[in-house]
MOPAC internal coordinates of N, CA, C and O (Angstrom, degrees):
PM7 1SCF
backbone

  N    0.0000 0     0.00 0     0.00 0    0    0    0
  C    1.4510 1     0.00 0     0.00 0    1    0    0
  C    1.5273 1   107.72 1     0.00 0    2    1    0
  O    1.2310 1   120.50 1   -58.66 1    3    2    1
  N    1.2962 1   116.64 1   121.34 1    3    2    1
  C    1.4654 1   121.17 1   177.86 1    5    3    2
  C    1.5198 1   108.47 1  -100.88 1    6    5    3
  O    1.2310 1   120.82 1   -64.65 1    7    6    5
  N    1.3221 1   116.04 1   115.35 1    7    6    5
  C    1.4668 1   120.92 1   179.72 1    9    7    6
  C    1.5169 1   111.24 1   -97.18 1   10    9    7
  O    1.2310 1   120.19 1  -173.63 1   11   10    9
  N    1.3333 1   117.25 1     6.37 1   11   10    9
  C    1.4490 1   120.73 1   178.86 1   13   11   10
  C    1.5129 1   114.34 1    83.50 1   14   13   11
  O    1.2310 1   120.08 1  -167.28 1   15   14   13
  N    1.3365 1   117.46 1    12.72 1   15   14   13
  C    1.4565 1   121.24 1   179.35 1   17   15   14
  C    1.5164 1   109.91 1   -97.16 1   18   17   15
  O    1.2310 1   120.37 1   -38.64 1   19   18   17
  N    1.3123 1   116.89 1   141.36 1   19   18   17
  C    1.4582 1   120.47 1   169.80 1   21   19   18
  C    1.5189 1   107.69 1   -84.77 1   22   21   19
  O    1.2310 1   120.02 1    -9.43 1   23   22   21
  N    1.3336 1   117.56 1   170.57 1   23   22   21
  C    1.4624 1   120.11 1   177.77 1   25   23   22
  C    1.5272 1   110.33 1   -61.37 1   26   25   23
  O    1.2310 1   120.43 1   141.40 1   27   26   25
  N    1.3118 1   116.79 1   -38.60 1   27   26   25
  C    1.4672 1   119.86 1   178.48 1   29   27   26
  C    1.5196 1   110.43 1   -61.39 1   30   29   27
  O    1.2310 1   120.36 1   137.92 1   31   30   29
  N    1.3399 1   116.91 1   -42.08 1   31   30   29
  C    1.4664 1   120.35 1   176.64 1   33   31   30
  C    1.5241 1   110.18 1   -59.76 1   34   33   31
  O    1.2310 1   120.93 1   133.46 1   35   34   33
  N    1.3277 1   115.83 1   -46.54 1   35   34   33
  C    1.4636 1   120.21 1  -177.42 1   37   35   34
  C    1.5264 1   110.74 1   -63.26 1   38   37   35
  O    1.2310 1   120.21 1   141.80 1   39   38   37
  N    1.3411 1   117.20 1   -38.20 1   39   38   37
  C    1.4629 1   120.50 1  -179.82 1   41   39   38
  C    1.5181 1   111.79 1   -66.25 1   42   41   39
  O    1.2310 1   119.92 1   148.18 1   43   42   41
  N    1.3193 1   117.76 1   -31.82 1   43   42   41
  C    1.4607 1   120.69 1  -175.02 1   45   43   42
  C    1.5185 1   113.99 1   -97.42 1   46   45   43
  O    1.2310 1   119.81 1   155.08 1   47   46   45
  N    1.3146 1   117.96 1   -24.92 1   47   46   45
  C    1.4680 1   119.81 1  -175.96 1   49   47   46
  C    1.5249 1   111.58 1   -66.66 1   50   49   47
  O    1.2310 1   120.40 1   157.32 1   51   50   49
  N    1.3543 1   116.84 1   -22.68 1   51   50   49
  C    1.4597 1   118.99 1  -177.62 1   53   51   50
  C    1.5210 1   112.87 1   -65.23 1   54   53   51
  O    1.2310 1   119.50 1   169.76 1   55   54   53
  N    1.3188 1   118.55 1   -10.24 1   55   54   53
  C    1.4573 1   121.10 1   177.95 1   57   55   54
  C    1.5257 1   112.73 1   -83.66 1   58   57   55
  O    1.2310 1   120.22 1   173.43 1   59   58   57
  N    1.3156 1   117.18 1    -6.57 1   59   58   57
  C    1.4637 1   120.79 1  -176.57 1   61   59   58
  C    1.5147 1   111.07 1  -102.93 1   62   61   59
  O    1.2310 1   119.80 1   -40.26 1   63   62   61
  N    1.3322 1   117.98 1   139.74 1   63   62   61
  C    1.4617 1   121.01 1  -179.94 1   65   63   62
  C    1.5226 1   113.25 1   -57.72 1   66   65   63
  O    1.2310 1   119.93 1   151.50 1   67   66   65
  N    1.3183 1   117.73 1   -28.50 1   67   66   65
  C    1.4660 1   119.33 1  -177.94 1   69   67   66
  C    1.5265 1   112.15 1   -65.69 1   70   69   67
  O    1.2310 1   119.94 1   160.07 1   71   70   69
  N    1.3293 1   117.71 1   -19.93 1   71   70   69
  C    1.4632 1   118.52 1   179.36 1   73   71   70
  C    1.5244 1   110.66 1   -63.23 1   74   73   71
  O    1.2310 1   120.35 1   149.30 1   75   74   73
  N    1.3238 1   116.94 1   -30.70 1   75   74   73
  C    1.4676 1   119.93 1   175.07 1   77   75   74
  C    1.5213 1   109.90 1   -59.48 1   78   77   75
  O    1.2310 1   120.58 1   132.18 1   79   78   77
  N    1.3106 1   116.49 1   -47.82 1   79   78   77
  C    1.4657 1   120.32 1  -179.49 1   81   79   78
  C    1.5253 1   111.51 1   -65.72 1   82   81   79
  O    1.2310 1   120.31 1   141.51 1   83   82   81
  N    1.3176 1   117.02 1   -38.49 1   83   82   81
  C    1.4607 1   120.57 1   177.77 1   85   83   82
  C    1.5291 1   109.83 1   -64.08 1   86   85   83
  O    1.2310 1   120.57 1   134.33 1   87   86   85
  N    1.3245 1   116.52 1   -45.67 1   87   86   85
  C    1.4665 1   120.58 1  -179.35 1   89   87   86
  C    1.5165 1   111.79 1   -61.47 1   90   89   87
  O    1.2310 1   120.51 1   135.02 1   91   90   89
  N    1.3202 1   116.64 1   -44.98 1   91   90   89
  C    1.4592 1   120.57 1   179.17 1   93   91   90
  C    1.5271 1   110.29 1   -65.13 1   94   93   91
  O    1.2310 1   120.03 1   141.62 1   95   94   93
  N    1.3137 1   117.55 1   -38.38 1   95   94   93
  C    1.4668 1   121.14 1   178.60 1   97   95   94
  C    1.5287 1   111.34 1   -63.69 1   98   97   95
  O    1.2310 1   120.38 1   135.58 1   99   98   97
  N    1.3175 1   116.89 1   -44.42 1   99   98   97
  C    1.4639 1   120.34 1   178.16 1  101   99   98
  C    1.5250 1   110.50 1   -63.99 1  102  101   99
  O    1.2310 1   120.62 1   135.83 1  103  102  101
  N    1.3062 1   116.42 1   -44.17 1  103  102  101
  C    1.4607 1   121.72 1   178.21 1  105  103  102
  C    1.5351 1   110.43 1   -57.95 1  106  105  103
  O    1.2310 1   120.62 1   130.57 1  107  106  105
  N    1.3198 1   116.41 1   -49.43 1  107  106  105
  C    1.4675 1   120.58 1   179.70 1  109  107  106
  C    1.5199 1   112.35 1   -63.82 1  110  109  107
  O    1.2310 1   119.97 1   143.71 1  111  110  109
  N    1.3347 1   117.66 1   -36.29 1  111  110  109
  C    1.4630 1   120.92 1   178.16 1  113  111  110
  C    1.5271 1   110.52 1   -63.48 1  114  113  111
  O    1.2310 1   120.41 1   138.43 1  115  114  113
  N    1.3217 1   116.83 1   -41.57 1  115  114  113
  C    1.4619 1   119.85 1   178.08 1  117  115  114
  C    1.5197 1   110.07 1   -62.78 1  118  117  115
  O    1.2310 1   120.17 1   133.34 1  119  118  117
  N    1.3294 1   117.28 1   -46.66 1  119  118  117
  C    1.4608 1   120.64 1   179.40 1  121  119  118
  C    1.5156 1   111.10 1   -61.63 1  122  121  119
  O    1.2310 1   120.32 1   137.87 1  123  122  121
  N    1.3105 1   116.98 1   -42.13 1  123  122  121
  C    1.4687 1   122.02 1   179.95 1  125  123  122
  C    1.5321 1   111.18 1   -59.76 1  126  125  123
  O    1.2310 1   120.38 1   146.86 1  127  126  125
  N    1.3251 1   116.88 1   -33.14 1  127  126  125
  C    1.4642 1   121.89 1   179.67 1  129  127  126
  C    1.5282 1   112.40 1   -87.29 1  130  129  127
  O    1.2310 1   120.79 1  -172.18 1  131  130  129
  N    1.3359 1   116.09 1     7.82 1  131  130  129
  C    1.4581 1   120.23 1   176.45 1  133  131  130
  C    1.5184 1   114.12 1    80.23 1  134  133  131
  O    1.2310 1   120.18 1  -164.66 1  135  134  133
  N    1.3150 1   117.27 1    15.34 1  135  134  133
  C    1.4586 1   120.79 1   178.24 1  137  135  134
  C    1.5203 1   109.65 1   -94.02 1  138  137  135
  O    1.2310 1   121.51 1   -29.79 1  139  138  137
  N    1.3263 1   114.72 1   150.21 1  139  138  137
  C    1.4686 1   118.91 1   176.53 1  141  139  138
  C    1.5278 1   107.70 1   -82.23 1  142  141  139
  O    1.2310 1   121.06 1   -38.75 1  143  142  141
  N    1.3219 1   115.59 1   141.25 1  143  142  141
  C    1.4630 1   120.23 1  -179.20 1  145  143  142
  C    1.5196 1   109.50 1  -151.47 1  146  145  143
  O    1.2310 1   121.35 1   -25.83 1  147  146  145
  N    1.3135 1   115.02 1   154.17 1  147  146  145
  C    1.4592 1   121.86 1   172.83 1  149  147  146
  C    1.5178 1   107.55 1  -129.28 1  150  149  147
  O    1.2310 1   120.98 1   -33.13 1  151  150  149
  N    1.3093 1   115.73 1   146.87 1  151  150  149
  C    1.4571 1   120.70 1   178.16 1  153  151  150
  C    1.5283 1   107.87 1  -131.91 1  154  153  151
  O    1.2310 1   121.04 1   -61.20 1  155  154  153
  N    1.3073 1   115.61 1   118.80 1  155  154  153
  C    1.4647 1   121.13 1   178.47 1  157  155  154
  C    1.5271 1   107.71 1  -115.40 1  158  157  155
  O    1.2310 1   120.70 1   -60.23 1  159  158  157
  N    1.3034 1   116.27 1   119.77 1  159  158  157
  C    1.4650 1   122.19 1   178.51 1  161  159  158
  C    1.5229 1   108.65 1  -111.74 1  162  161  159
  O    1.2310 1   121.15 1   -49.05 1  163  162  161
  N    1.3093 1   115.40 1   130.95 1  163  162  161
  C    1.4555 1   120.37 1  -179.24 1  165  163  162
  C    1.5254 1   109.11 1  -114.68 1  166  165  163
  O    1.2310 1   121.13 1   -48.55 1  167  166  165
  N    1.3149 1   115.44 1   131.45 1  167  166  165
  C    1.4673 1   120.87 1  -177.39 1  169  167  166
  C    1.5228 1   112.87 1   -74.40 1  170  169  167
  O    1.2310 1   120.40 1   151.62 1  171  170  169
  N    1.3296 1   116.85 1   -28.38 1  171  170  169
  C    1.4617 1   120.05 1  -176.97 1  173  171  170
  C    1.5195 1   109.70 1  -138.49 1  174  173  171
  O    1.2310 1   121.59 1   -20.71 1  175  174  173
  N    1.2999 1   114.57 1   159.29 1  175  174  173
  C    1.4483 1   120.48 1   177.34 1  177  175  174
  C    1.5117 1   111.53 1   152.04 1  178  177  175
  O    1.2310 1   120.70 1   141.89 1  179  178  177
  N    1.3260 1   116.27 1   -38.11 1  179  178  177
  C    1.4543 1   120.67 1   177.95 1  181  179  178
  C    1.5141 1   113.23 1    77.17 1  182  181  179
  O    1.2310 1   121.29 1    -3.54 1  183  182  181
  N    1.3178 1   115.13 1   176.46 1  183  182  181
  C    1.4536 1   122.08 1  -179.91 1  185  183  182
  C    1.5307 1   109.71 1   -61.50 1  186  185  183
  O    1.2310 1   120.68 1   -48.45 1  187  186  185
  N    1.3155 1   116.30 1   131.55 1  187  186  185
  C    1.4532 1   120.64 1   179.91 1  189  187  186
  C    1.5144 1   113.67 1    74.58 1  190  189  187
  O    1.2310 1   120.31 1  -155.80 1  191  190  189
  N    1.3324 1   117.02 1    24.20 1  191  190  189
  C    1.4599 1   120.42 1  -174.27 1  193  191  190
  C    1.5214 1   113.95 1   -57.25 1  194  193  191
  O    1.2310 1   119.52 1   156.66 1  195  194  193
  N    1.3103 1   118.52 1   -23.34 1  195  194  193
  C    1.4557 1   120.59 1  -179.24 1  197  195  194
  C    1.5073 1   114.38 1   -82.41 1  198  197  195
  O    1.2310 1   119.99 1   177.67 1  199  198  197
  N    1.3094 1   117.63 1    -2.33 1  199  198  197
  C    1.4583 1   121.14 1  -175.22 1  201  199  198
  C    1.5243 1   113.76 1   -90.03 1  202  201  199
  O    1.2310 1   120.43 1   166.85 1  203  202  201
  N    1.3305 1   116.79 1   -13.15 1  203  202  201
  C    1.4679 1   118.60 1   179.37 1  205  203  202
  C    1.5223 1   109.59 1  -152.02 1  206  205  203
  O    1.2310 1   120.90 1   -28.06 1  207  206  205
  N    1.2959 1   115.88 1   151.94 1  207  206  205
  C    1.4566 1   121.90 1   176.85 1  209  207  206
  C    1.5173 1   109.12 1   -77.79 1  210  209  207
  O    1.2310 1   121.24 1   -49.17 1  211  210  209
  N    1.3478 1   115.23 1   130.83 1  211  210  209
  C    1.4578 1   120.32 1  -178.26 1  213  211  210
  C    1.5217 1   112.69 1  -124.75 1  214  213  211
  O    1.2310 1   120.69 1  -175.60 1  215  214  213
  N    1.3293 1   116.29 1     4.40 1  215  214  213
  C    1.4540 1   119.08 1  -176.86 1  217  215  214
  C    1.5165 1   112.15 1    73.05 1  218  217  215
  O    1.2310 1   120.45 1  -151.19 1  219  218  217
  N    1.3436 1   116.75 1    28.81 1  219  218  217
  C    1.4611 1   122.45 1  -177.99 1  221  219  218
  C    1.5340 1   109.86 1  -121.53 1  222  221  219
  O    1.2310 1   120.03 1   -20.98 1  223  222  221
  N    1.3276 1   117.55 1   159.02 1  223  222  221
  C    1.4577 1   119.41 1   176.30 1  225  223  222
  C    1.5413 1   113.21 1   -55.70 1  226  225  223
  O    1.2310 1   120.17 1   149.85 1  227  226  225
  N    1.3283 1   117.29 1   -30.15 1  227  226  225
  C    1.4598 1   120.48 1  -179.01 1  229  227  226
  C    1.5329 1   112.21 1   -66.94 1  230  229  227
  O    1.2310 1   119.89 1   167.27 1  231  230  229
  N    1.3427 1   117.82 1   -12.73 1  231  230  229
  C    1.4606 1   120.48 1   176.38 1  233  231  230
  C    1.5236 1   111.15 1   -59.66 1  234  233  231
  O    1.2310 1   119.92 1   154.90 1  235  234  233
  N    1.3174 1   117.75 1   -25.10 1  235  234  233
  C    1.4624 1   122.48 1  -176.35 1  237  235  234
  C    1.5192 1   113.69 1   -91.94 1  238  237  235
  O    1.2310 1   118.93 1  -174.74 1  239  238  237
  N    1.3428 1   119.65 1     5.26 1  239  238  237
  C    1.4603 1   120.11 1  -172.42 1  241  239  238
  C    1.5179 1   112.35 1   -59.84 1  242  241  239
  O    1.2310 1   119.51 1   138.34 1  243  242  241
  N    1.3257 1   118.55 1   -41.66 1  243  242  241
  C    1.4677 1   119.91 1  -177.32 1  245  243  242
  C    1.5257 1   110.43 1   -68.02 1  246  245  243
  O    1.2310 1   120.63 1   138.80 1  247  246  245
  N    1.3273 1   116.39 1   -41.20 1  247  246  245
  C    1.4664 1   120.72 1   176.41 1  249  247  246
  C    1.5287 1   110.27 1   -59.50 1  250  249  247
  O    1.2310 1   120.34 1   135.79 1  251  250  249
  N    1.3113 1   116.95 1   -44.21 1  251  250  249
  C    1.4665 1   120.75 1   177.92 1  253  251  250
  C    1.5246 1   111.29 1   -62.41 1  254  253  251
  O    1.2310 1   120.46 1   138.93 1  255  254  253
  N    1.3203 1   116.72 1   -41.07 1  255  254  253
  C    1.4644 1   121.81 1  -179.82 1  257  255  254
  C    1.5265 1   111.02 1   -63.47 1  258  257  255
  O    1.2310 1   120.30 1   132.01 1  259  258  257
  N    1.3406 1   117.03 1   -47.99 1  259  258  257
  C    1.4655 1   120.55 1  -179.45 1  261  259  258
  C    1.5267 1   110.64 1   -65.27 1  262  261  259
  O    1.2310 1   120.19 1   141.07 1  263  262  261
  N    1.3233 1   117.24 1   -38.93 1  263  262  261
  C    1.4627 1   120.73 1   177.03 1  265  263  262
  C    1.5207 1   110.58 1   -61.05 1  266  265  263
  O    1.2310 1   120.43 1   137.17 1  267  266  265
  N    1.3316 1   116.79 1   -42.83 1  267  266  265
  C    1.4629 1   120.55 1   178.19 1  269  267  266
  C    1.5250 1   110.52 1   -64.46 1  270  269  267
  O    1.2310 1   120.12 1   134.30 1  271  270  269
  N    1.3515 1   117.37 1   -45.70 1  271  270  269
  C    1.4661 1   120.46 1   178.59 1  273  271  270
  C    1.5191 1   110.61 1   -55.37 1  274  273  271
  O    1.2310 1   120.17 1   135.31 1  275  274  273
  N    1.3296 1   117.28 1   -44.69 1  275  274  273
  C    1.4653 1   121.29 1   179.98 1  277  275  274
  C    1.5188 1   111.22 1   -66.39 1  278  277  275
  O    1.2310 1   120.29 1   138.12 1  279  278  277
  N    1.3364 1   117.05 1   -41.88 1  279  278  277
  C    1.4746 1   119.62 1  -178.62 1  281  279  278
  C    1.5164 1   112.29 1   -66.05 1  282  281  279
  O    1.2310 1   120.33 1   156.53 1  283  282  281
  N    1.3161 1   116.98 1   -23.47 1  283  282  281
  C    1.4675 1   121.47 1   178.55 1  285  283  282
  C    1.5268 1   112.33 1   -96.65 1  286  285  283
  O    1.2310 1   120.10 1  -178.87 1  287  286  285
  N    1.3420 1   117.40 1     1.13 1  287  286  285
  C    1.4448 1   121.52 1   176.24 1  289  287  286
  C    1.5170 1   115.46 1    82.47 1  290  289  287
  O    1.2310 1   120.01 1  -166.68 1  291  290  289
  N    1.3283 1   117.59 1    13.32 1  291  290  289
  C    1.4596 1   120.89 1   179.35 1  293  291  290
  C    1.5271 1   112.46 1   -77.93 1  294  293  291
  O    1.2310 1   120.44 1   149.93 1  295  294  293
  N    1.3360 1   116.77 1   -30.07 1  295  294  293
  C    1.4568 1   122.74 1   177.87 1  297  295  294
  C    1.5246 1   107.53 1  -137.79 1  298  297  295
  O    1.2310 1   119.95 1   -20.41 1  299  298  297
  N    1.3441 1   117.70 1   159.59 1  299  298  297
  C    1.4742 1   119.28 1   177.45 1  301  299  298
  C    1.5232 1   111.54 1   -64.24 1  302  301  299
  O    1.2310 1   121.39 1   -27.69 1  303  302  301
  N    1.3311 1   114.94 1   152.31 1  303  302  301
  C    1.4627 1   119.89 1   175.29 1  305  303  302
  C    1.5113 1   109.91 1   -59.65 1  306  305  303
  O    1.2310 1   120.59 1   -37.34 1  307  306  305
  N    1.3263 1   116.48 1   142.66 1  307  306  305
  C    1.4676 1   120.42 1  -179.20 1  309  307  306
  C    1.5129 1   108.70 1   -89.23 1  310  309  307
  O    1.2310 1   120.10 1   180.00 1  311  310  309

């Protein structure tokens, strides 16, 4: 799905409260179309939160993403 955002846009838009509404809208649209989806929202972590361990729940975002990709058949099971 192309929403017209560049990677730079995507990296910076997460600082705005509206990204919550956008994320929930995309999630609901997928469910409405009968697709399986997961939505993980993290309260803390900051820009680039996946690049270093901070002792926060967001430290697991990449693991969660890869697990989801595998469960949906996009990549082999790890």
